[in-house]
Structures are given as C-alpha cells and as structure tokens.
Backbone as a chain_set.jsonl record, in Angstrom:
{"seq": "XXXXXXXXXXXXXXXXXXXXXXXXXXXXXXXXXXXXXXXXXXXXXXXXXXXXXXXXXXXXXXXXXXXXXXXXXXXXXXXXXXXXXXXXXXXXXXXXXXXXXXXXXXXXXXXXXXXXXXXXXXXXXXXXXXXXXX", "coords": {"N": [[-85.674, 117.574, 205.932], [-87.224, 115.477, 203.63], [-87.022, 115.628, 200.004], [-89.635, 114.852, 199.137], [-91.038, 115.4, 201.385], [-90.65, 118.031, 201.926], [-92.406, 119.156, 199.668], [-94.889, 118.126, 200.514], [-95.071, 119.736, 202.689], [-95.26, 122.432, 201.654], [-97.355, 122.193, 200.195], [-99.325, 121.766, 202.274], [-98.921, 124.719, 203.632], [-99.709, 126.226, 201.221], [-102.436, 125.685, 201.29], [-103.439, 127.342, 203.171], [-102.098, 130.136, 202.436], [-103.029, 130.509, 200.188], [-105.67, 131.344, 200.819], [-106.135, 134.065, 200.379], [-106.263, 136.75, 197.773], [-104.939, 135.652, 194.397], [-103.084, 137.601, 193.463], [-101.589, 138.012, 195.691], [-101.12, 135.738, 197.031], [-99.579, 134.156, 195.13], [-96.852, 135.33, 195.157], [-96.375, 135.078, 198.05], [-96.245, 132.331, 198.264], [-94.11, 131.777, 196.868], [-92.098, 132.956, 198.576], [-92.106, 131.318, 200.884], [-91.453, 128.803, 199.742], [-88.802, 129.551, 198.746], [-87.638, 129.807, 201.515], [-87.943, 127.347, 202.624], [-85.904, 125.744, 203.816], [-85.571, 127.046, 206.094], [-87.681, 126.751, 207.47], [-89.92, 125.21, 209.936], [-91.645, 122.344, 211.097], [-94.345, 121.043, 213.309], [-95.598, 118.609, 214.854], [-98.115, 117.372, 216.741], [-99.868, 114.899, 218.264], [-102.51, 112.132, 217.652], [-102.014, 109.808, 215.361], [-103.793, 108.154, 214.158], [-106.417, 108.868, 214.782], [-108.75, 111.018, 213.077], [-108.638, 114.555, 213.711], [-107.557, 114.623, 216.202], [-105.302, 116.083, 216.594], [-102.355, 118.437, 216.449], [-100.794, 121.044, 214.605], [-97.977, 122.993, 213.638], [-96.64, 125.06, 211.346], [-93.638, 126.978, 210.818], [-92.063, 129.651, 209.935], [-89.656, 131.977, 208.582], [-91.074, 133.711, 206.746], [-94.015, 132.933, 207.364], [-96.493, 131.918, 209.593], [-98.224, 129.062, 210.429], [-100.903, 127.647, 211.951], [-102.752, 124.894, 213.271], [-105.199, 123.722, 215.243], [-107.503, 121.68, 216.66], [-110.104, 121.934, 218.774], [-111.415, 120.612, 221.63], [-113.87, 119.747, 224.128], [-114.681, 117.506, 225.038], [-116.918, 116.502, 226.312], [-120.574, 116.034, 225.907], [-121.189, 118.086, 224.01], [-119.169, 117.814, 222.053], [-119.515, 115.539, 221.073], [-120.09, 113.332, 218.313], [-123.233, 112.736, 217.075], [-126.16, 112.431, 219.394], [-125.905, 112.598, 222.905], [-123.715, 110.907, 223.42], [-121.924, 111.135, 225.372], [-122.941, 109.892, 227.566], [-122.633, 107.345, 227.351], [-124.281, 105.204, 226.213], [-125.084, 105.856, 223.628], [-127.368, 107.449, 223.446], [-129.485, 110.207, 224.364], [-130.897, 111.42, 227.197], [-134.433, 111.807, 227.217], [-134.789, 111.567, 224.324], [-136.674, 110.428, 221.436], [-137.436, 107.29, 220.276], [-135.999, 106.804, 217.357], [-135.448, 105.67, 213.938], [-135.276, 102.842, 214.59], [-133.593, 102.379, 216.731], [-132.653, 102.803, 220.012], [-133.316, 105.723, 221.556], [-132.395, 107.11, 219.206], [-129.625, 107.581, 219.099], [-126.141, 107.117, 218.49], [-124.772, 104.047, 217.997], [-122.556, 102.558, 220.443], [-119.821, 101.28, 219.553], [-119.881, 103.037, 217.069], [-119.258, 105.635, 217.674], [-117.664, 108.68, 217.671], [-115.505, 111.29, 218.99], [-115.807, 114.658, 218.157], [-113.909, 117.412, 217.105], [-114.742, 120.316, 218.867], [-114.705, 122.801, 217.744], [-112.325, 124.295, 215.55], [-109.274, 125.794, 215.911], [-107.429, 128.223, 214.298], [-104.466, 129.706, 212.67], [-103.278, 131.958, 210.608], [-100.259, 133.866, 209.766], [-98.7, 136.374, 208.04], [-95.562, 136.78, 207.967], [-94.039, 138.559, 207.129], [-95.793, 140.563, 206.45], [-97.261, 141.309, 208.642], [-100.121, 141.612, 210.311], [-101.389, 142.879, 208.092], [-100.002, 145.157, 207.374], [-98.562, 146.207, 204.929], [-100.795, 146.522, 203.372], [-102.142, 148.188, 204.561], [-100.713, 150.4, 204.455], [-100.474, 151.246, 201.634], [-102.937, 152.397, 201.366]], "CA": [[-86.65, 116.917, 205.173], [-86.535, 114.87, 202.326], [-87.769, 116.496, 198.948], [-91.209, 114.646, 199.314], [-91.648, 115.971, 202.739], [-90.779, 119.426, 201.605], [-93.373, 119.491, 198.85], [-96.097, 118.175, 201.313], [-95.196, 120.829, 203.773], [-95.436, 123.531, 200.62], [-98.982, 121.916, 200.18], [-99.884, 122.476, 203.545], [-98.701, 125.979, 203.297], [-100.632, 126.376, 200.266], [-103.981, 125.558, 201.81], [-103.311, 128.625, 204.093], [-101.55, 131.044, 201.811], [-104.131, 130.467, 198.998], [-107.221, 132.012, 200.886], [-105.947, 135.368, 199.76], [-106.118, 136.73, 196.012], [-103.953, 135.31, 193.625], [-101.958, 138.397, 193.279], [-100.669, 138.173, 196.933], [-100.879, 134.539, 197.195], [-98.554, 133.678, 194.464], [-95.342, 135.598, 195.674], [-96.136, 134.489, 199.323], [-95.82, 130.839, 198.293], [-92.555, 131.665, 196.41], [-91.17, 133.148, 199.602], [-92.215, 130.268, 201.803], [-90.765, 128.051, 198.974], [-87.397, 130.036, 199.093], [-87.169, 130.02, 202.858], [-88.093, 126.093, 203.295], [-84.82, 124.981, 204.701], [-85.535, 127.671, 207.386], [-88.804, 126.646, 207.926], [-89.971, 124.08, 210.897], [-93.134, 121.875, 211.048], [-94.388, 120.549, 214.555], [-96.895, 117.899, 214.864], [-98.581, 116.725, 218.061], [-101.254, 113.972, 218.301], [-102.683, 110.985, 217.321], [-101.832, 109.738, 213.724], [-104.837, 107.109, 213.783], [-107.811, 109.231, 214.702], [-108.782, 112.594, 212.329], [-109.199, 115.399, 214.463], [-106.703, 114.582, 217.447], [-103.852, 116.683, 216.436], [-102.099, 119.844, 216.282], [-99.73, 121.176, 213.806], [-97.555, 124.386, 213.427], [-95.642, 125.395, 210.558], [-93.115, 128.344, 211.505], [-90.57, 130.008, 209.014], [-89.392, 133.42, 208.301], [-92.457, 134.339, 206.348], [-95.288, 132.547, 207.575], [-96.73, 131.189, 210.715], [-99.563, 128.456, 210.361], [-101.224, 126.896, 213.216], [-103.867, 124.268, 213.299], [-105.667, 123.112, 216.665], [-108.795, 121.43, 216.9], [-110.435, 122.211, 220.238], [-112.557, 119.943, 222.195], [-114.006, 119.511, 225.639], [-114.463, 115.835, 225.449], [-118.341, 116.495, 226.642], [-121.552, 115.706, 225.051], [-121.274, 119.227, 222.891], [-117.942, 117.525, 221.262], [-119.575, 114.031, 220.379], [-121.06, 112.883, 216.951], [-124.814, 112.251, 217.54], [-126.778, 112.72, 220.434], [-125.896, 111.681, 224.027], [-122.495, 110.25, 223.216], [-121.063, 111.164, 226.471], [-123.691, 109.136, 228.464], [-121.912, 105.796, 227.302], [-125.211, 104.117, 225.461], [-125.572, 106.529, 222.234], [-128.722, 108.028, 223.645], [-129.537, 111.345, 225.148], [-132.529, 111.566, 227.902], [-135.514, 112.586, 226.403], [-134.801, 111.459, 223.037], [-137.671, 109.581, 221.356], [-137.07, 106.27, 219.21], [-135.663, 107.006, 215.924], [-134.516, 104.543, 213.303], [-135.174, 101.726, 215.32], [-132.515, 102.457, 217.776], [-133.075, 103.301, 221.307], [-132.923, 107.169, 221.659], [-131.805, 107.394, 217.908], [-128.216, 107.663, 219.152], [-125.245, 106.523, 217.387], [-124.345, 102.82, 218.737], [-121.316, 102.743, 221.08], [-118.886, 101.197, 218.338], [-119.653, 103.84, 216.054], [-119.394, 106.906, 218.344], [-116.412, 109.232, 217.88], [-115.587, 112.523, 219.4], [-115.396, 115.412, 217.088], [-113.716, 118.814, 217.708], [-115.783, 121.116, 219.072], [-114.467, 123.975, 216.752], [-110.902, 124.388, 215.024], [-108.659, 127.115, 216.116], [-106.314, 128.104, 213.061], [-103.942, 130.917, 212.495], [-102.351, 132.29, 209.255], [-99.715, 135.081, 209.88], [-98.093, 136.741, 207.057], [-94.73, 137.582, 208.943], [-93.14, 139.916, 206.279], [-96.784, 141.867, 206.052], [-98.044, 141.213, 209.528], [-101.442, 142.315, 210.371], [-101.684, 143.506, 206.761], [-99.287, 146.462, 207.294], [-98.386, 146.765, 203.599], [-102.115, 146.75, 202.572], [-102.777, 149.528, 205.257], [-99.898, 151.57, 203.922], [-100.826, 151.419, 200.416], [-104.058, 153.324, 201.303]], "C": [[-86.212, 116.509, 203.913], [-87.498, 115.898, 200.986], [-89.208, 116.236, 198.735], [-91.695, 115.397, 200.229], [-91.745, 117.386, 202.471], [-91.985, 119.974, 200.848], [-94.59, 119.382, 199.526], [-96.218, 119.384, 202.261], [-95.547, 122.061, 202.96], [-97.049, 123.104, 200.322], [-99.847, 122.045, 201.048], [-99.885, 123.932, 203.621], [-99.297, 126.613, 202.332], [-101.97, 126.479, 200.503], [-104.37, 126.811, 202.531], [-103.299, 129.936, 203.181], [-102.561, 131.267, 200.404], [-105.749, 131.171, 199.515], [-107.212, 133.471, 200.554], [-105.916, 135.43, 198.318], [-104.902, 135.989, 195.713], [-102.539, 136.07, 193.742], [-100.93, 138.406, 194.38], [-100.525, 136.848, 197.186], [-99.531, 133.854, 196.634], [-96.801, 133.908, 194.883], [-95.13, 135.26, 197.208], [-95.589, 133.244, 199.429], [-94.648, 130.747, 197.701], [-91.681, 131.987, 197.696], [-91.261, 132.129, 200.357], [-91.237, 128.875, 201.115], [-89.137, 128.367, 198.966], [-86.807, 129.839, 200.344], [-87.546, 128.429, 203.413], [-87.01, 125.431, 204.104], [-84.756, 125.637, 205.934], [-86.847, 127.567, 208.101], [-89.019, 125.096, 208.848], [-91.451, 123.784, 210.96], [-93.227, 120.807, 212.305], [-95.7, 119.947, 214.495], [-97.107, 117.273, 216.186], [-99.928, 116.146, 218.088], [-101.347, 112.585, 217.902], [-102.772, 110.913, 215.743], [-103.144, 108.68, 213.432], [-106.278, 107.734, 213.765], [-107.758, 110.983, 214.108], [-109.171, 113.201, 213.795], [-108.625, 115.692, 215.826], [-105.491, 115.112, 217.377], [-103.477, 117.945, 216.175], [-101.023, 119.988, 215.313], [-99.505, 122.53, 213.72], [-96.402, 124.174, 212.429], [-95.084, 126.947, 210.675], [-92.013, 128.592, 210.353], [-90.668, 131.694, 209.083], [-90.449, 134.054, 207.45], [-93.794, 134.003, 206.403], [-95.271, 131.995, 209.03], [-98.016, 130.667, 210.413], [-99.781, 127.729, 211.414], [-102.556, 126.091, 213.122], [-104.159, 123.458, 214.591], [-106.849, 122.717, 216.839], [-109.061, 121.4, 218.513], [-111.703, 121.494, 220.682], [-112.692, 119.73, 223.699], [-114.219, 117.921, 226.257], [-116.141, 115.48, 226.051], [-119.513, 116.128, 225.381], [-121.615, 116.913, 223.857], [-120.291, 118.648, 221.884], [-118.43, 115.989, 220.594], [-120.434, 113.902, 219.082], [-122.329, 112.27, 217.522], [-125.132, 112.707, 218.957], [-126.606, 112.196, 221.631], [-124.805, 111.137, 224.16], [-121.687, 110.022, 224.539], [-121.961, 110.367, 227.57], [-123.262, 107.699, 228.315], [-123.203, 105.057, 226.526], [-125.471, 104.928, 224.256], [-126.864, 106.991, 222.203], [-128.723, 109.008, 224.521], [-130.801, 111.135, 225.867], [-133.126, 112.535, 227.101], [-135.646, 112.594, 224.972], [-136.039, 110.364, 222.62], [-137.022, 108.453, 220.368], [-137.099, 106.566, 217.87], [-135.096, 106.007, 215.252], [-134.637, 103.388, 213.712], [-134.139, 101.521, 216.283], [-132.889, 103.398, 218.938], [-132.546, 104.622, 221.24], [-132.448, 107.683, 220.433], [-130.384, 107.919, 217.952], [-127.141, 107.117, 218.243], [-124.7, 105.299, 218.563], [-122.866, 103.112, 219.345], [-120.124, 102.522, 220.423], [-118.758, 102.149, 217.2], [-119.386, 105.421, 216.406], [-117.913, 107.345, 218.22], [-116.512, 110.652, 218.318], [-115.083, 113.424, 218.201], [-114.972, 116.604, 217.669], [-115.005, 119.551, 217.727], [-116.006, 122.527, 217.992], [-112.772, 123.957, 216.547], [-110.559, 125.843, 215.261], [-107.449, 127.063, 214.999], [-105.916, 129.602, 213.095], [-103.028, 130.824, 211.23], [-101.7, 133.774, 209.652], [-98.824, 135.263, 208.625], [-96.899, 137.379, 207.767], [-93.774, 138.676, 208.22], [-94.541, 141.18, 205.921], [-97.911, 141.592, 207.27], [-99.169, 141.961, 209.969], [-101.59, 143.451, 209.34], [-101.017, 144.995, 206.621], [-98.974, 147.045, 205.987], [-99.622, 147.074, 202.785], [-102.548, 148.039, 203.21], [-102.041, 150.653, 204.664], [-100.091, 152.068, 202.517], [-102.146, 152.428, 200.28], [-103.989, 154.616, 201.104]], "O": [[-85.256, 116.909, 203.25], [-88.431, 116.674, 201.193], [-89.965, 117.089, 198.271], [-92.709, 116.066, 200.027], [-92.79, 117.983, 202.729], [-92.55, 121.01, 201.199], [-95.432, 120.264, 199.355], [-97.288, 119.92, 202.549], [-96.213, 122.87, 203.606], [-97.862, 124.027, 200.267], [-101.009, 122.377, 200.815], [-101.011, 124.427, 203.682], [-99.475, 127.804, 202.586], [-102.646, 127.339, 199.938], [-105.516, 127.259, 202.482], [-104.263, 130.699, 203.14], [-102.621, 132.331, 199.788], [-106.699, 131.422, 198.774], [-108.288, 134.062, 200.461], [-105.621, 134.453, 197.63], [-104.013, 135.727, 196.524], [-101.413, 135.627, 193.969], [-99.743, 138.691, 194.217], [-99.446, 136.702, 197.761], [-98.68, 133.24, 197.278], [-95.876, 133.096, 194.917], [-93.993, 135.156, 197.669], [-94.752, 132.902, 200.264], [-94.003, 129.716, 197.891], [-90.64, 131.357, 197.881], [-90.111, 131.836, 200.688], [-90.512, 128.136, 201.781], [-88.322, 127.467, 199.168], [-85.586, 129.698, 200.415], [-87.448, 128.258, 204.628], [-87.28, 124.625, 204.994], [-84.102, 125.148, 206.855], [-87.096, 128.174, 209.143], [-88.429, 124.06, 208.539], [-92.335, 124.639, 210.903], [-92.424, 119.879, 212.401], [-96.728, 120.544, 214.175], [-96.177, 116.64, 216.684], [-100.959, 116.805, 217.956], [-100.332, 111.894, 217.814], [-103.393, 111.689, 215.018], [-103.379, 108.494, 212.238], [-107.171, 107.34, 213.014], [-107.031, 111.888, 214.518], [-109.762, 112.64, 214.718], [-108.968, 116.647, 216.524], [-104.585, 114.65, 218.072], [-104.318, 118.656, 215.623], [-100.287, 119.011, 215.175], [-100.446, 123.323, 213.708], [-95.468, 123.384, 212.565], [-95.819, 127.934, 210.641], [-91.223, 127.723, 209.985], [-91.566, 132.401, 209.539], [-90.553, 135.258, 207.688], [-94.663, 134.548, 205.722], [-94.226, 131.668, 209.593], [-98.937, 131.44, 210.147], [-98.828, 127.105, 211.881], [-103.537, 126.786, 212.859], [-103.371, 122.582, 214.948], [-107.518, 123.632, 217.319], [-108.286, 120.895, 219.325], [-112.819, 121.717, 220.214], [-111.705, 119.557, 224.415], [-114.028, 117.392, 227.352], [-116.509, 114.315, 226.201], [-119.257, 115.996, 224.184], [-122.116, 116.592, 222.78], [-120.543, 118.982, 220.727], [-117.764, 115.413, 219.734], [-121.512, 114.492, 219.016], [-122.33, 111.376, 218.369], [-124.297, 113.349, 219.595], [-127.168, 111.103, 221.7], [-124.714, 110.685, 225.302], [-120.981, 109.043, 224.783], [-121.372, 110.301, 228.649], [-123.569, 106.9, 229.199], [-122.802, 103.946, 226.18], [-126.466, 104.434, 223.724], [-127.516, 106.997, 221.159], [-128.022, 108.86, 225.522], [-131.766, 110.697, 225.241], [-132.728, 113.557, 226.542], [-136.391, 113.371, 224.375], [-136.341, 109.5, 223.443], [-136.063, 108.807, 219.683], [-138.159, 106.587, 217.244], [-134.224, 105.363, 215.836], [-133.93, 102.622, 213.057], [-133.867, 100.364, 216.605], [-133.34, 104.536, 218.807], [-131.373, 104.758, 220.891], [-132.021, 108.834, 220.52], [-129.937, 108.6, 217.029], [-127.504, 106.656, 217.16], [-124.32, 105.56, 219.704], [-122.09, 103.852, 218.741], [-119.258, 103.387, 220.555], [-117.776, 102.155, 216.457], [-119.32, 106.291, 215.538], [-117.008, 106.589, 218.574], [-117.552, 111.254, 218.053], [-114.188, 113.088, 217.426], [-115.537, 116.963, 218.702], [-115.976, 119.491, 216.973], [-117.041, 123.068, 217.605], [-112.06, 123.578, 217.477], [-111.237, 126.824, 214.958], [-106.691, 126.106, 214.844], [-106.663, 130.527, 213.414], [-102.27, 129.907, 210.914], [-102.439, 134.74, 209.837], [-98.226, 134.272, 208.205], [-97.098, 138.51, 208.209], [-92.965, 139.437, 208.751], [-94.409, 142.271, 205.367], [-99.124, 141.619, 207.064], [-98.998, 143.18, 209.943], [-101.838, 144.629, 209.598], [-101.467, 145.852, 205.86], [-99.078, 148.263, 205.838], [-99.591, 147.727, 201.742], [-103.201, 148.88, 202.592], [-102.593, 151.718, 204.389], [-99.874, 153.251, 202.257], [-102.352, 153.117, 199.281], [-105.017, 155.292, 201.073]]}, "num_chains": 1, "name": "protein.A"}
C-alpha cells in the first residue's frame, strides 16, 4: 500500500477501535499502526452503489469486518412496495400526489436490511485482559 492508502486504512480501523474508551483505544490504534505492514484489506462489491460492498481489515492485532445484509425483497427497499415494480404497495392510499405514495421507479434504491459488523481485538480477544483484571 502507498502511504496515503495506509493512512486511509488507519482511518477505517480508527472508526471501530475508537468505540472503546480513550484509554483502551489509543494503545490499540498504536498497535494497528505498528503492524500495518502485516495488515490486509479485502474489499468485495460495487464501487458505485453505497451499501453493496463487504470489507475486512485483518492484522495481527485487529479483525474488522463490515457486511451489509439484504434479501432484496420489499423489506430491503427504500419506500413502500418498491419490489412491486411501480413504487407503490398494495393498499397504500394516495399520498403526495403519487400513486400509492411510493418512490418513483427512477428514484428507488435497495437499502441493506441490516449491517453485520465485527470488531475483534486479537490481543484481548473476548475481553480476556479486562476479565483477568477483576
């Protein structure tokens, strides 16, 4: 990776590492920075449509994974009834001057039903250091 790519990778790692308190996050991010040469980044997905990608950052000190999950059905579409093909769900009343109040076909996009994400501290897996300190 170039220096700029490493910096971006550290920014991605920081988004997950910084979910813990500052006292734990600072040394963990320093560990990630120190082992960046042994850290791998995997991307799979569409670069043009937000929400349609998977990535994993894996190194000796962290494992971070992001995977939006979608079934592609009506529950995963923005608006009501987008899976029907016309932007309207059966039984919807007229709203806002649009048939069924749905989103017009040209404006519909699938959204992830939910996001699956993992953050594992490989040097303190399952919080063993915190548990041992009790």
